[in-house]
py3Dmol code that shows the C-alpha trace and the ligand (Angstrom):
import py3Dmol

protein = """\
ATOM      1  CA  MET A   1       5.365 -19.630 -18.391  1.00  0.00           C
ATOM      2  CA  SER A   2       1.661 -19.975 -19.002  1.00  0.00           C
ATOM      3  CA  THR A   3      -0.319 -16.820 -18.487  1.00  0.00           C
ATOM      4  CA  THR A   4      -3.723 -18.386 -18.820  1.00  0.00           C
ATOM      5  CA  ALA A   5      -6.029 -18.641 -15.846  1.00  0.00           C
ATOM      6  CA  ARG A   6      -5.375 -21.765 -13.804  1.00  0.00           C
ATOM      7  CA  THR A   7      -7.633 -21.333 -10.841  1.00  0.00           C
ATOM      8  CA  ARG A   8     -10.973 -19.601 -10.715  1.00  0.00           C
ATOM      9  CA  PRO A   9     -11.033 -18.424  -7.127  1.00  0.00           C
ATOM     10  CA  SER A  10     -14.084 -17.813  -5.031  1.00  0.00           C
ATOM     11  CA  LEU A  11     -14.787 -14.120  -4.779  1.00  0.00           C
ATOM     12  CA  PRO A  12     -16.335 -12.037  -2.070  1.00  0.00           C
ATOM     13  CA  SER A  13     -19.560 -10.703  -3.573  1.00  0.00           C
ATOM     14  CA  SER A  14     -19.733  -6.951  -4.124  1.00  0.00           C
ATOM     15  CA  GLU A  15     -23.341  -7.125  -2.927  1.00  0.00           C
ATOM     16  CA  SER A  16     -22.322  -8.501   0.467  1.00  0.00           C
ATOM     17  CA  PRO A  17     -19.437  -6.442   1.789  1.00  0.00           C
ATOM     18  CA  SER A  18     -16.738  -8.274   3.670  1.00  0.00           C
ATOM     19  CA  THR A  19     -16.886  -8.102   7.475  1.00  0.00           C
ATOM     20  CA  GLY A  20     -13.181  -7.358   7.563  1.00  0.00           C
ATOM     21  CA  ALA A  21     -12.696 -10.194  10.038  1.00  0.00           C
ATOM     22  CA  HIS A  22     -10.065 -11.957   7.966  1.00  0.00           C
ATOM     23  CA  PRO A  23      -6.928 -13.376   9.492  1.00  0.00           C
ATOM     24  CA  ARG A  24      -4.625 -10.725   8.034  1.00  0.00           C
ATOM     25  CA  ALA A  25      -6.334  -7.648   9.462  1.00  0.00           C
ATOM     26  CA  LEU A  26      -4.216  -5.338  11.603  1.00  0.00           C
ATOM     27  CA  ALA A  27      -4.165  -6.118  15.283  1.00  0.00           C
ATOM     28  CA  GLY A  28      -5.469  -4.119  18.241  1.00  0.00           C
ATOM     29  CA  GLY A  29      -6.810  -0.576  17.876  1.00  0.00           C
ATOM     30  CA  LEU A  30      -5.689  -0.440  14.247  1.00  0.00           C
ATOM     31  CA  SER A  31      -8.082  -3.181  13.246  1.00  0.00           C
ATOM     32  CA  SER A  32     -11.260  -1.109  13.641  1.00  0.00           C
ATOM     33  CA  LEU A  33      -9.979   1.279  10.958  1.00  0.00           C
ATOM     34  CA  ALA A  34      -8.989  -1.654   8.721  1.00  0.00           C
ATOM     35  CA  VAL A  35     -12.527  -3.017   9.126  1.00  0.00           C
ATOM     36  CA  ARG A  36     -14.015   0.338   7.991  1.00  0.00           C
ATOM     37  CA  VAL A  37     -11.855   0.121   4.870  1.00  0.00           C
ATOM     38  CA  ASP A  38     -12.746  -3.529   4.275  1.00  0.00           C
ATOM     39  CA  ARG A  39     -16.464  -2.746   4.445  1.00  0.00           C
ATOM     40  CA  ARG A  40     -16.238   0.182   2.049  1.00  0.00           C
ATOM     41  CA  LEU A  41     -13.936  -1.271  -0.631  1.00  0.00           C
ATOM     42  CA  PRO A  42     -16.443  -3.585  -2.359  1.00  0.00           C
ATOM     43  CA  GLU A  43     -19.036  -0.778  -2.470  1.00  0.00           C
ATOM     44  CA  LEU A  44     -16.662   1.330  -4.564  1.00  0.00           C
ATOM     45  CA  LEU A  45     -16.197  -1.176  -7.355  1.00  0.00           C
ATOM     46  CA  PRO A  46     -18.323  -1.928 -10.410  1.00  0.00           C
ATOM     47  CA  ARG A  47     -20.391  -5.101 -10.016  1.00  0.00           C
ATOM     48  CA  SER A  48     -18.709  -8.306 -11.188  1.00  0.00           C
ATOM     49  CA  THR A  49     -21.921  -9.136 -13.071  1.00  0.00           C
ATOM     50  CA  GLU A  50     -21.471  -6.042 -15.291  1.00  0.00           C
ATOM     51  CA  ARG A  51     -19.392  -6.125 -18.481  1.00  0.00           C
ATOM     52  CA  PRO A  52     -16.442  -6.697 -18.697  1.00  0.00           C
ATOM     53  CA  GLU A  53     -17.209  -9.320 -16.032  1.00  0.00           C
ATOM     54  CA  ALA A  54     -13.738 -10.924 -15.941  1.00  0.00           C
ATOM     55  CA  VAL A  55     -11.986  -7.588 -15.420  1.00  0.00           C
ATOM     56  CA  HIS A  56     -14.451  -6.492 -12.755  1.00  0.00           C
ATOM     57  CA  GLU A  57     -14.088  -9.835 -11.006  1.00  0.00           C
ATOM     58  CA  ALA A  58     -10.290  -9.609 -11.101  1.00  0.00           C
ATOM     59  CA  MET A  59     -10.437  -6.029  -9.733  1.00  0.00           C
ATOM     60  CA  ALA A  60     -12.540  -7.240  -6.810  1.00  0.00           C
ATOM     61  CA  TYR A  61     -10.293 -10.265  -6.268  1.00  0.00           C
ATOM     62  CA  ALA A  62      -7.217  -8.026  -6.097  1.00  0.00           C
ATOM     63  CA  LEU A  63      -8.788  -5.274  -4.010  1.00  0.00           C
ATOM     64  CA  THR A  64     -10.901  -7.094  -1.460  1.00  0.00           C
ATOM     65  CA  GLY A  65      -8.473  -9.941  -0.721  1.00  0.00           C
ATOM     66  CA  PRO A  66      -7.062 -10.217   2.779  1.00  0.00           C
ATOM     67  CA  GLY A  67      -4.499  -7.396   2.844  1.00  0.00           C
ATOM     68  CA  LYS A  68      -3.471  -5.597   6.003  1.00  0.00           C
ATOM     69  CA  ARG A  69      -4.784  -2.160   4.838  1.00  0.00           C
ATOM     70  CA  VAL A  70      -1.784  -0.374   6.378  1.00  0.00           C
ATOM     71  CA  ARG A  71      -1.817   2.514   3.864  1.00  0.00           C
ATOM     72  CA  PRO A  72      -5.534   3.430   4.053  1.00  0.00           C
ATOM     73  CA  VAL A  73      -5.365   3.084   7.835  1.00  0.00           C
ATOM     74  CA  LEU A  74      -2.517   5.611   7.760  1.00  0.00           C
ATOM     75  CA  THR A  75      -4.708   8.023   5.741  1.00  0.00           C
ATOM     76  CA  LEU A  76      -7.586   7.633   8.206  1.00  0.00           C
ATOM     77  CA  MET A  77      -5.327   8.058  11.238  1.00  0.00           C
ATOM     78  CA  VAL A  78      -3.708  11.217   9.903  1.00  0.00           C
ATOM     79  CA  ALA A  79      -7.055  12.753   8.912  1.00  0.00           C
ATOM     80  CA  GLU A  80      -8.483  11.914  12.338  1.00  0.00           C
ATOM     81  CA  LEU A  81      -5.413  13.337  14.066  1.00  0.00           C
ATOM     82  CA  PHE A  82      -6.235  16.687  12.466  1.00  0.00           C
ATOM     83  CA  GLY A  83      -9.945  16.395  13.216  1.00  0.00           C
ATOM     84  CA  GLU A  84     -11.481  14.958  10.019  1.00  0.00           C
ATOM     85  CA  ARG A  85     -13.518  11.748  10.143  1.00  0.00           C
ATOM     86  CA  SER A  86     -16.039  12.166   7.316  1.00  0.00           C
ATOM     87  CA  ALA A  87     -17.232   9.643   4.726  1.00  0.00           C
ATOM     88  CA  PRO A  88     -15.231  11.210   1.851  1.00  0.00           C
ATOM     89  CA  VAL A  89     -12.022  10.631   3.841  1.00  0.00           C
ATOM     90  CA  LEU A  90     -12.814   6.922   3.949  1.00  0.00           C
ATOM     91  CA  ASP A  91     -13.156   6.986   0.159  1.00  0.00           C
ATOM     92  CA  LEU A  92      -9.820   8.763  -0.167  1.00  0.00           C
ATOM     93  CA  ALA A  93      -8.253   6.070   1.994  1.00  0.00           C
ATOM     94  CA  CYS A  94      -9.846   3.397  -0.201  1.00  0.00           C
ATOM     95  CA  SER A  95      -8.403   5.060  -3.300  1.00  0.00           C
ATOM     96  CA  ILE A  96      -4.926   4.585  -1.788  1.00  0.00           C
ATOM     97  CA  GLU A  97      -5.678   0.889  -1.299  1.00  0.00           C
ATOM     98  CA  MET A  98      -6.775   0.695  -4.963  1.00  0.00           C
ATOM     99  CA  VAL A  99      -3.414   2.086  -6.063  1.00  0.00           C
ATOM    100  CA  HIS A 100      -1.677  -0.400  -3.777  1.00  0.00           C
ATOM    101  CA  ALA A 101      -3.709  -3.325  -5.187  1.00  0.00           C
ATOM    102  CA  CYS A 102      -2.868  -2.140  -8.711  1.00  0.00           C
ATOM    103  CA  SER A 103       0.838  -2.059  -7.834  1.00  0.00           C
ATOM    104  CA  LEU A 104       0.688  -5.584  -6.392  1.00  0.00           C
ATOM    105  CA  ILE A 105      -0.940  -6.972  -9.553  1.00  0.00           C
ATOM    106  CA  LEU A 106       1.777  -5.383 -11.697  1.00  0.00           C
ATOM    107  CA  ASP A 107       4.614  -6.331  -9.348  1.00  0.00           C
ATOM    108  CA  ASP A 108       3.549  -9.996  -9.420  1.00  0.00           C
ATOM    109  CA  LEU A 109       3.448 -10.261 -13.238  1.00  0.00           C
ATOM    110  CA  PRO A 110       5.783 -12.694 -15.023  1.00  0.00           C
ATOM    111  CA  SER A 111       7.726  -9.756 -16.497  1.00  0.00           C
ATOM    112  CA  MET A 112       8.302  -8.316 -13.017  1.00  0.00           C
ATOM    113  CA  ASP A 113       8.550 -10.535  -9.890  1.00  0.00           C
ATOM    114  CA  ASP A 114       6.830 -13.547 -11.465  1.00  0.00           C
ATOM    115  CA  ALA A 115       5.044 -14.388  -8.215  1.00  0.00           C
ATOM    116  CA  SER A 116       2.508 -17.173  -7.819  1.00  0.00           C
ATOM    117  CA  LEU A 117       1.152 -16.464  -4.339  1.00  0.00           C
ATOM    118  CA  ARG A 118      -0.189 -13.249  -2.832  1.00  0.00           C
ATOM    119  CA  ARG A 119      -2.269 -12.842   0.329  1.00  0.00           C
ATOM    120  CA  GLY A 120      -2.396 -16.621   0.632  1.00  0.00           C
ATOM    121  CA  ARG A 121      -4.029 -17.055  -2.788  1.00  0.00           C
ATOM    122  CA  PRO A 122      -2.920 -17.316  -6.445  1.00  0.00           C
ATOM    123  CA  THR A 123      -1.726 -13.982  -7.828  1.00  0.00           C
ATOM    124  CA  VAL A 124      -4.167 -12.203 -10.132  1.00  0.00           C
ATOM    125  CA  HIS A 125      -2.445 -13.270 -13.370  1.00  0.00           C
ATOM    126  CA  ARG A 126      -2.349 -16.888 -12.142  1.00  0.00           C
ATOM    127  CA  ALA A 127      -6.049 -16.733 -11.367  1.00  0.00           C
ATOM    128  CA  TYR A 128      -7.325 -14.715 -14.356  1.00  0.00           C
ATOM    129  CA  GLY A 129      -4.527 -14.691 -16.962  1.00  0.00           C
ATOM    130  CA  GLU A 130      -2.067 -11.925 -17.721  1.00  0.00           C
ATOM    131  CA  ALA A 131      -4.221  -9.834 -20.058  1.00  0.00           C
ATOM    132  CA  VAL A 132      -7.098  -9.612 -17.572  1.00  0.00           C
ATOM    133  CA  ALA A 133      -4.632  -8.920 -14.740  1.00  0.00           C
ATOM    134  CA  LEU A 134      -3.173  -5.943 -16.623  1.00  0.00           C
ATOM    135  CA  LEU A 135      -6.607  -4.552 -17.430  1.00  0.00           C
ATOM    136  CA  ALA A 136      -7.730  -5.041 -13.826  1.00  0.00           C
ATOM    137  CA  ALA A 137      -4.642  -3.131 -12.604  1.00  0.00           C
ATOM    138  CA  LEU A 138      -5.451  -0.250 -14.962  1.00  0.00           C
ATOM    139  CA  GLY A 139      -9.110  -0.419 -13.975  1.00  0.00           C
ATOM    140  CA  LEU A 140      -8.182  -0.026 -10.293  1.00  0.00           C
ATOM    141  CA  LEU A 141      -5.774   2.811 -10.996  1.00  0.00           C
ATOM    142  CA  ASN A 142      -8.348   4.770 -12.978  1.00  0.00           C
ATOM    143  CA  ARG A 143     -11.029   4.107 -10.404  1.00  0.00           C
ATOM    144  CA  ALA A 144      -8.642   5.455  -7.756  1.00  0.00           C
ATOM    145  CA  TYR A 145      -8.087   8.755  -9.579  1.00  0.00           C
ATOM    146  CA  ALA A 146     -11.811   9.216 -10.180  1.00  0.00           C
ATOM    147  CA  LEU A 147     -12.516   8.488  -6.541  1.00  0.00           C
ATOM    148  CA  VAL A 148      -9.958  11.022  -5.279  1.00  0.00           C
ATOM    149  CA  ALA A 149     -11.499  13.712  -7.489  1.00  0.00           C
ATOM    150  CA  GLU A 150     -15.042  12.834  -6.318  1.00  0.00           C
ATOM    151  CA  ALA A 151     -14.151  12.527  -2.627  1.00  0.00           C
ATOM    152  CA  ALA A 152     -11.980  15.668  -2.522  1.00  0.00           C
ATOM    153  CA  ASN A 153     -14.834  17.691  -4.026  1.00  0.00           C
ATOM    154  CA  ARG A 154     -17.097  16.584  -1.169  1.00  0.00           C
ATOM    155  CA  ILE A 155     -14.731  17.879   1.539  1.00  0.00           C
ATOM    156  CA  SER A 156     -14.639  21.581   2.315  1.00  0.00           C
ATOM    157  CA  LEU A 157     -11.040  22.719   2.149  1.00  0.00           C
ATOM    158  CA  SER A 158      -9.386  26.099   2.415  1.00  0.00           C
ATOM    159  CA  ARG A 159      -5.685  25.295   2.015  1.00  0.00           C
ATOM    160  CA  TYR A 160      -5.879  22.652  -0.711  1.00  0.00           C
ATOM    161  CA  THR A 161      -8.016  21.871  -3.757  1.00  0.00           C
ATOM    162  CA  ALA A 162      -9.284  18.616  -5.242  1.00  0.00           C
ATOM    163  CA  GLU A 163      -6.848  19.235  -8.072  1.00  0.00           C
ATOM    164  CA  ASP A 164      -3.954  19.382  -5.555  1.00  0.00           C
ATOM    165  CA  MET A 165      -4.922  15.952  -4.257  1.00  0.00           C
ATOM    166  CA  VAL A 166      -5.215  14.294  -7.674  1.00  0.00           C
ATOM    167  CA  HIS A 167      -1.945  15.889  -8.723  1.00  0.00           C
ATOM    168  CA  HIS A 168      -0.280  14.741  -5.528  1.00  0.00           C
ATOM    169  CA  LEU A 169      -1.343  11.141  -6.028  1.00  0.00           C
ATOM    170  CA  ALA A 170      -0.277  11.177  -9.674  1.00  0.00           C
ATOM    171  CA  ALA A 171       3.165  12.463  -8.699  1.00  0.00           C
ATOM    172  CA  ALA A 172       3.554   9.743  -6.063  1.00  0.00           C
ATOM    173  CA  ILE A 173       2.760   7.041  -8.614  1.00  0.00           C
ATOM    174  CA  GLY A 174       4.726   8.458 -11.564  1.00  0.00           C
ATOM    175  CA  SER A 175       8.248   7.905 -12.806  1.00  0.00           C
ATOM    176  CA  ASP A 176       9.543   9.958  -9.875  1.00  0.00           C
ATOM    177  CA  GLY A 177       7.523   7.781  -7.488  1.00  0.00           C
ATOM    178  CA  LEU A 178       6.404   4.128  -7.442  1.00  0.00           C
ATOM    179  CA  ILE A 179       7.134   3.616 -11.124  1.00  0.00           C
ATOM    180  CA  GLY A 180      10.670   5.020 -10.741  1.00  0.00           C
ATOM    181  CA  GLY A 181      11.445   2.832  -7.730  1.00  0.00           C
ATOM    182  CA  GLN A 182      10.076  -0.272  -9.415  1.00  0.00           C
ATOM    183  CA  ALA A 183      12.013   0.453 -12.617  1.00  0.00           C
ATOM    184  CA  LEU A 184      15.348   0.646 -10.842  1.00  0.00           C
ATOM    185  CA  ASP A 185      14.489  -2.364  -8.696  1.00  0.00           C
ATOM    186  CA  LEU A 186      14.079  -4.371 -11.898  1.00  0.00           C
ATOM    187  CA  LEU A 187      16.851  -2.798 -13.963  1.00  0.00           C
ATOM    188  CA  ALA A 188      19.719  -2.085 -11.554  1.00  0.00           C
ATOM    189  CA  LYS A 189      22.584  -4.553 -11.867  1.00  0.00           C
ATOM    190  CA  PRO A 190      23.794  -6.280  -8.680  1.00  0.00           C
ATOM    191  CA  ASP A 191      27.291  -4.738  -9.011  1.00  0.00           C
ATOM    192  CA  GLU A 192      25.789  -1.213  -9.180  1.00  0.00           C
ATOM    193  CA  MET A 193      24.054  -1.665  -5.872  1.00  0.00           C
ATOM    194  CA  SER A 194      24.839   0.809  -3.107  1.00  0.00           C
ATOM    195  CA  LEU A 195      23.051   2.019   0.009  1.00  0.00           C
ATOM    196  CA  ASP A 196      22.183   5.193  -1.861  1.00  0.00           C
ATOM    197  CA  LEU A 197      20.585   3.330  -4.793  1.00  0.00           C
ATOM    198  CA  LEU A 198      18.727   0.948  -2.472  1.00  0.00           C
ATOM    199  CA  GLU A 199      17.402   3.903  -0.505  1.00  0.00           C
ATOM    200  CA  TYR A 200      16.179   5.444  -3.783  1.00  0.00           C
ATOM    201  CA  ILE A 201      14.477   2.210  -4.854  1.00  0.00           C
ATOM    202  CA  HIS A 202      12.738   1.517  -1.567  1.00  0.00           C
ATOM    203  CA  SER A 203      11.760   5.057  -0.737  1.00  0.00           C
ATOM    204  CA  HIS A 204      10.161   5.341  -4.185  1.00  0.00           C
ATOM    205  CA  LYS A 205       8.565   1.945  -4.773  1.00  0.00           C
ATOM    206  CA  THR A 206       7.166   1.738  -1.226  1.00  0.00           C
ATOM    207  CA  GLY A 207       7.849   5.003   0.617  1.00  0.00           C
ATOM    208  CA  ALA A 208       6.115   7.184  -1.977  1.00  0.00           C
ATOM    209  CA  LEU A 209       2.695   5.568  -1.432  1.00  0.00           C
ATOM    210  CA  PHE A 210       3.064   5.695   2.361  1.00  0.00           C
ATOM    211  CA  MET A 211       3.874   9.402   2.016  1.00  0.00           C
ATOM    212  CA  ALA A 212       0.927  10.010  -0.304  1.00  0.00           C
ATOM    213  CA  ALA A 213      -1.360   8.109   2.100  1.00  0.00           C
ATOM    214  CA  ALA A 214      -0.354  10.347   5.007  1.00  0.00           C
ATOM    215  CA  GLU A 215      -0.341  13.544   2.959  1.00  0.00           C
ATOM    216  CA  MET A 216      -3.817  12.881   1.540  1.00  0.00           C
ATOM    217  CA  GLY A 217      -5.081  12.387   5.096  1.00  0.00           C
ATOM    218  CA  ALA A 218      -3.531  15.707   6.130  1.00  0.00           C
ATOM    219  CA  MET A 219      -4.890  17.525   3.060  1.00  0.00           C
ATOM    220  CA  ALA A 220      -8.377  16.102   3.628  1.00  0.00           C
ATOM    221  CA  ALA A 221      -8.249  17.541   7.150  1.00  0.00           C
ATOM    222  CA  ASP A 222      -7.049  20.900   5.816  1.00  0.00           C
ATOM    223  CA  ALA A 223      -3.929  20.566   7.999  1.00  0.00           C
ATOM    224  CA  ARG A 224      -1.377  23.365   8.091  1.00  0.00           C
ATOM    225  CA  ARG A 225       1.542  22.911   5.674  1.00  0.00           C
ATOM    226  CA  ARG A 226       4.023  22.405   8.489  1.00  0.00           C
ATOM    227  CA  ASP A 227       1.819  19.638   9.950  1.00  0.00           C
ATOM    228  CA  LEU A 228       1.590  18.039   6.519  1.00  0.00           C
ATOM    229  CA  GLU A 229       5.401  18.063   6.380  1.00  0.00           C
ATOM    230  CA  VAL A 230       5.587  16.384   9.798  1.00  0.00           C
ATOM    231  CA  VAL A 231       3.364  13.464   8.767  1.00  0.00           C
ATOM    232  CA  SER A 232       5.113  13.250   5.414  1.00  0.00           C
ATOM    233  CA  ARG A 233       8.513  12.817   7.121  1.00  0.00           C
ATOM    234  CA  PHE A 234       6.949  10.264   9.462  1.00  0.00           C
ATOM    235  CA  ALA A 235       5.501   8.285   6.541  1.00  0.00           C
ATOM    236  CA  LYS A 236       8.756   8.357   4.585  1.00  0.00           C
ATOM    237  CA  ASN A 237      10.642   6.674   7.435  1.00  0.00           C
ATOM    238  CA  LEU A 238       7.758   4.304   8.180  1.00  0.00           C
ATOM    239  CA  GLY A 239       7.510   3.269   4.511  1.00  0.00           C
ATOM    240  CA  LEU A 240      11.217   2.646   4.157  1.00  0.00           C
ATOM    241  CA  ALA A 241      11.239   0.597   7.359  1.00  0.00           C
ATOM    242  CA  PHE A 242       8.153  -1.296   6.130  1.00  0.00           C
ATOM    243  CA  GLN A 243       9.976  -2.287   2.936  1.00  0.00           C
ATOM    244  CA  ILE A 244      13.030  -3.457   4.893  1.00  0.00           C
ATOM    245  CA  THR A 245      10.806  -5.602   7.125  1.00  0.00           C
ATOM    246  CA  ASP A 246       9.225  -6.949   3.911  1.00  0.00           C
ATOM    247  CA  ASP A 247      12.687  -7.965   2.681  1.00  0.00           C
ATOM    248  CA  LEU A 248      13.449  -9.515   6.074  1.00  0.00           C
ATOM    249  CA  LEU A 249      10.224 -11.539   5.903  1.00  0.00           C
ATOM    250  CA  ASP A 250      11.245 -12.755   2.439  1.00  0.00           C
ATOM    251  CA  VAL A 251      14.297 -14.330   4.086  1.00  0.00           C
ATOM    252  CA  LEU A 252      12.998 -15.231   7.552  1.00  0.00           C
ATOM    253  CA  GLY A 253       9.273 -15.865   6.943  1.00  0.00           C
ATOM    254  CA  THR A 254       7.356 -18.765   5.402  1.00  0.00           C
ATOM    255  CA  PRO A 255       4.623 -18.631   2.725  1.00  0.00           C
ATOM    256  CA  GLU A 256       2.149 -19.789   5.412  1.00  0.00           C
ATOM    257  CA  GLU A 257       2.995 -16.792   7.609  1.00  0.00           C
ATOM    258  CA  THR A 258       3.370 -14.131   4.931  1.00  0.00           C
ATOM    259  CA  GLY A 259       0.772 -15.372   2.424  1.00  0.00           C
ATOM    260  CA  LYS A 260       3.251 -14.909  -0.437  1.00  0.00           C
ATOM    261  CA  ASP A 261       6.215 -16.616  -2.039  1.00  0.00           C
ATOM    262  CA  THR A 262       9.342 -16.268   0.085  1.00  0.00           C
ATOM    263  CA  GLY A 263      12.967 -16.404  -1.093  1.00  0.00           C
ATOM    264  CA  LYS A 264      11.932 -14.353  -4.160  1.00  0.00           C
ATOM    265  CA  ASP A 265      14.637 -11.749  -3.533  1.00  0.00           C
ATOM    266  CA  ALA A 266      17.537 -14.223  -3.775  1.00  0.00           C
ATOM    267  CA  ASP A 267      18.789 -12.637  -7.024  1.00  0.00           C
ATOM    268  CA  LYS A 268      17.907  -9.083  -6.041  1.00  0.00           C
ATOM    269  CA  ALA A 269      19.848  -6.453  -4.207  1.00  0.00           C
ATOM    270  CA  THR A 270      18.145  -5.736  -0.905  1.00  0.00           C
ATOM    271  CA  PHE A 271      19.146  -4.153   2.389  1.00  0.00           C
ATOM    272  CA  VAL A 272      19.293  -7.696   3.808  1.00  0.00           C
ATOM    273  CA  LYS A 273      21.850  -8.695   1.166  1.00  0.00           C
ATOM    274  CA  LEU A 274      23.878  -5.540   1.630  1.00  0.00           C
ATOM    275  CA  LEU A 275      23.797  -5.375   5.446  1.00  0.00           C
ATOM    276  CA  GLY A 276      22.925  -8.924   6.538  1.00  0.00           C
ATOM    277  CA  VAL A 277      19.875  -9.801   8.671  1.00  0.00           C
ATOM    278  CA  PRO A 278      21.072  -8.078  11.879  1.00  0.00           C
ATOM    279  CA  GLY A 279      22.179  -4.982   9.921  1.00  0.00           C
ATOM    280  CA  ALA A 280      18.841  -4.726   8.103  1.00  0.00           C
ATOM    281  CA  GLN A 281      16.951  -5.244  11.384  1.00  0.00           C
ATOM    282  CA  ALA A 282      19.007  -2.486  12.989  1.00  0.00           C
ATOM    283  CA  LEU A 283      18.369  -0.123  10.061  1.00  0.00           C
ATOM    284  CA  ALA A 284      14.604  -0.792  10.172  1.00  0.00           C
ATOM    285  CA  GLU A 285      14.572  -0.045  13.917  1.00  0.00           C
ATOM    286  CA  GLU A 286      16.616   3.115  13.378  1.00  0.00           C
ATOM    287  CA  LEU A 287      14.158   4.356  10.734  1.00  0.00           C
ATOM    288  CA  LEU A 288      11.211   3.544  12.988  1.00  0.00           C
ATOM    289  CA  GLY A 289      12.995   5.551  15.700  1.00  0.00           C
ATOM    290  CA  PHE A 290      13.254   8.507  13.287  1.00  0.00           C
ATOM    291  CA  ALA A 291       9.552   8.082  12.494  1.00  0.00           C
ATOM    292  CA  LEU A 292       8.717   8.292  16.201  1.00  0.00           C
ATOM    293  CA  VAL A 293      10.893  11.349  16.772  1.00  0.00           C
ATOM    294  CA  SER A 294       9.271  13.114  13.829  1.00  0.00           C
ATOM    295  CA  LEU A 295       5.928  12.835  15.672  1.00  0.00           C
ATOM    296  CA  ASP A 296       7.163  14.802  18.702  1.00  0.00           C
ATOM    297  CA  PRO A 297       5.664  18.139  17.541  1.00  0.00           C
ATOM    298  CA  LEU A 298       2.215  16.500  17.464  1.00  0.00           C
ATOM    299  CA  GLY A 299       2.332  15.343  21.086  1.00  0.00           C
ATOM    300  CA  LYS A 300      -0.147  12.845  22.543  1.00  0.00           C
ATOM    301  CA  LYS A 301      -2.674  13.042  19.741  1.00  0.00           C
ATOM    302  CA  ALA A 302      -0.233  11.153  17.473  1.00  0.00           C
ATOM    303  CA  GLU A 303      -0.482   8.016  19.656  1.00  0.00           C
ATOM    304  CA  PRO A 304      -2.317   5.951  16.961  1.00  0.00           C
ATOM    305  CA  LEU A 305       0.585   6.628  14.571  1.00  0.00           C
ATOM    306  CA  ARG A 306       2.989   5.389  17.266  1.00  0.00           C
ATOM    307  CA  GLU A 307       0.888   2.219  17.456  1.00  0.00           C
ATOM    308  CA  LEU A 308       1.394   1.790  13.709  1.00  0.00           C
ATOM    309  CA  VAL A 309       5.168   2.037  14.232  1.00  0.00           C
ATOM    310  CA  ARG A 310       4.985  -0.705  16.870  1.00  0.00           C
ATOM    311  CA  PHE A 311       2.972  -2.855  14.450  1.00  0.00           C
ATOM    312  CA  VAL A 312       5.610  -2.492  11.699  1.00  0.00           C
ATOM    313  CA  SER A 313       8.405  -3.258  14.155  1.00  0.00           C
ATOM    314  CA  ARG A 314       6.766  -6.528  15.251  1.00  0.00           C
ATOM    315  CA  ARG A 315       5.021  -7.681  12.099  1.00  0.00           C
ATOM    316  CA  SER A 316       5.356 -11.262  10.879  1.00  0.00           C
ATOM    317  CA  ARG A 317       3.145 -10.903   7.789  1.00  0.00           C
TER     318      ARG A 317
END
"""
ligand_1 = """\
29
LIG
C 1.101 2.163 -11.584
C 0.486 1.873 -9.147
C 1.452 1.659 -10.233
C 2.614 1.030 -9.960
C 3.648 0.704 -10.979
C 4.592 -2.148 -10.095
C 5.003 -0.848 -9.503
C 5.007 0.378 -10.344
C 5.398 -0.746 -8.223
C 5.441 -1.889 -7.277
C 5.468 -1.370 -5.893
C 5.429 -2.484 -4.877
C 4.539 -3.637 -5.088
C 6.194 -2.382 -3.796
C 6.195 -3.389 -2.719
C 5.544 -2.792 -1.520
C 5.198 -3.810 -0.474
C 6.078 -3.891 0.716
C 4.111 -4.589 -0.644
C 3.531 -5.433 0.389
O 2.627 -4.596 1.105
P 1.716 -5.126 2.289
O 2.551 -5.990 3.190
O 0.702 -6.043 1.512
O 1.040 -3.977 2.909
P -0.822 -6.417 1.866
O -1.059 -7.703 1.116
O -0.937 -6.590 3.358
O -1.667 -5.316 1.362
"""
view = py3Dmol.view(width=600, height=400)
view.addModel(protein, "pdb")
view.setStyle({"model": 0}, {"cartoon": {"style": "trace"}})
view.addModel(ligand_1, "xyz")
view.setStyle({"model": 1}, {"stick": {}})
view.zoomTo()
view.show()
């Protein structure tokens, strides 16, 4: 497969931040938070006119493309739930989206999922070539860590330190987090597949970043440890359910609806393969039910998080 750039896409300029009014933004009350993220993301990147231009352009292409912004919205919602709505929290949320964008670039590579379409456009390696895609992924990851350190230092915290936050994010991404889940997703043999292994894969490759997103929001708001544990449990179930709905969309959706290649999981072990479509749908709903129950101790103020659950339950993209 050729890894050279085939399409040079048009890029939103980092000097004119996106309005966030793209077709894939979250619906309803969630969309105003997604718009805040969309406006801030381009401001946090190096200019595409600065060297190395191709890498900076690919970073912007990957980061500012029309994603749903579910993870940074989760960070903002959790922080707000515990009373924190400052500018550094928005930057923390954006750092989570940078990690997510990095993971999508890597996941789409020929050596991983070999995907051609993402967010309705060519994947980063199809647009810029594999070498630039890899460097852009690393560029986003490093920018994310720097941003967490900078933003955390601007928030006054008593229970947590900036170091805690950076460490937390690193752990979520590492070989016991996203990297671990992705590794077993790629390496596990179909005849080794079990519910237990699938749960490991999905809760690491997807659940870990949802958990980190919620936990960073709670830490930024200096939430009590037991409140942090509540939102962490919520995010674990939400993330696992989100991945199952992703697998369902791979089978039931179209590239026009989802903005990405569908039918890519045909040779992979997924909950849909193991349980069938109705079984996977039932499991996703059960996990979303657990997510809702875990919010009970937070009462009415957790309503935005319940809205996020409803979004995941109904999503078609
Ligand atoms: C070093 C960060 C890092 C990762 C290395 C490649 C890898 C390990 C992990 C891949 C994790 C991955 C891509 C999981 C899939 C998660 C998922 C359901 C993606 C789709 O998320 P959406 O629907 O996408 O939120 P948008 O486009 O809306 O942002």
